[in-house]
N, C-alpha and C positions, 0 to 999 in steps of 0.2 A: 503493499499497499503506500502509496508517495500522495506527501499531496504540494498542492500548484503553490510557484514562490508567492502570489501573493498570500494563500494563506497564513506559510508561513509570519511575509509581514503582518500580514493585519494582526496575527498574535504578539510578532514584540509589538509591532506600536500599542499593544492592550497592556503588556506584560512593562516597561516601560512609562505608562501610567502611572499603574500598579501603583511604582514606584514612589513615584512624582506625589502623589496624595494629592491632597487641594490644590498641589502647585503646575500652574498652565505649563503646559512644555510647546516648542512652536514647529511648525513645518522644517525648518533649520538645521534646528533642535536633530528635530530625530534624523533626516539626511545627514548628517554632518560623522551624528553616531555610528549607527548602523550604514554606511556609506552605500547610501539609496540614493535614489533621482526627488529629483521637492517632484514634481511631477508625478510622478508613481504613487509616491508618497500623496498626495494630495486625492488619490481617484481610491488609494484605501479609505482617509481619513473620510471623506466625504459622503462611500458604505457604510463606515462604522457609526458615522452619524446617524446617516438615516437608516439604523436597525437600530441605533438608541443603546449604543455600546458608548459614547462618549462625546461630550456638550465641543460647542465649540464659544468662540466669542471673539468677535470682527475689533479690528480694525488696534489704532496703536495699545501694547499692552496686554494684546488679545494672546489665543493659544488657544487647545484644547484637557482634556482633562478625563478623566471616567467619567461616564451620567447615577454609578454605581458603586456601588463594595465589589472590592477582586471574588468576593463572599455571591454574591449573587453573580454569575457572571461564567454559566455554564461554557465548560471547555468544546460540548459537543453535540452543541447547538449553535454555536460560532463557525464550530466548520460544517455543519451541518450549509449552512448559510452563505459561506465563503466557499468553498468549491463548486465546480462547475455541475459535475455529475458524477457517480464513483464506478463508472461505467468503465472498470480496469479488465475486461477480456470485452472483445466487438460482438458477441452472442448476450451484451449486456446495452447497450446500444439498439432500441423501441423503438428508435425517424430511424437509424438505418442498418436494418434487418442484412446480417448477415449470408451469405451466401454458403455458411459450411453444413456439409452434406452431415454432420456426423450428429446437429443439432436436435436435432428429431428424437436419439438414444445419449445425448453427452448429460453426465451430471453435473457439470461443472461447474459447468451455471449457478445450481443450486448452492454449490457446496462455498466456491467463492463467495454470494450471496451472505451467508449464515457465518463466512469467516469475515465480512464486510458489514455487517452487523457487532461482532461481538467486538472489533473493531471502536466504534459512533458505541458501544452501550460503556466499555470500558471511560473512553473520553467525557459520556453524557455521569461519570464518577466521579469528574472530578471539576473544577472550574478554577480558576485565573490565579485567585490564593492555594490554592497548591504548588504554581507553578516558579510563586515569590516566598518562595520560602527560608530560600536563601537570599532577603533580600541586602544586608550588609556586604556579601561580597559580589550577586548582581549590577549593585548598585555603584561600586567600585570598576568593576567591568563595560557600566556603562559609562564611568568618568560621570556620573552624579549628585554628590557632592561638592566637588569643581560647581560645577549648575548651578548650584544653589550658596555657595559662597560667591557669586560672584556678582558686586553693584546692579542694583538694576538701574 
């Protein structure tokens, strides 16, 4: 199972904001921290805002923060909303059915379907708070202390 870069970056944005707490973060901060394009981050942030995971404040001194607490953000739900689909083989693609000759007798789709379900079940049992358990180490790796100590 492989998540798209879009989903990966969405989770990273949520983690960063979860570490910042009530302090606003900016797109340029996230871009610099993760080495990602600001344009790509803007799309992710727009979507996370639309889905209600983050709040944005426009204008000078603006930025973004989590809309709720890390304990309220379920990883399974986030990943389901970010991933375009979980068609891990051609036979999962209902819009473009494959011409696979063994499909009528093949059990692979059933077994892989159960595997995807199990994958999502595990994620359903975790929240953003679980990803933030090593707060001090994560803040250090992301240079958040340095950012927080800068004069405004």
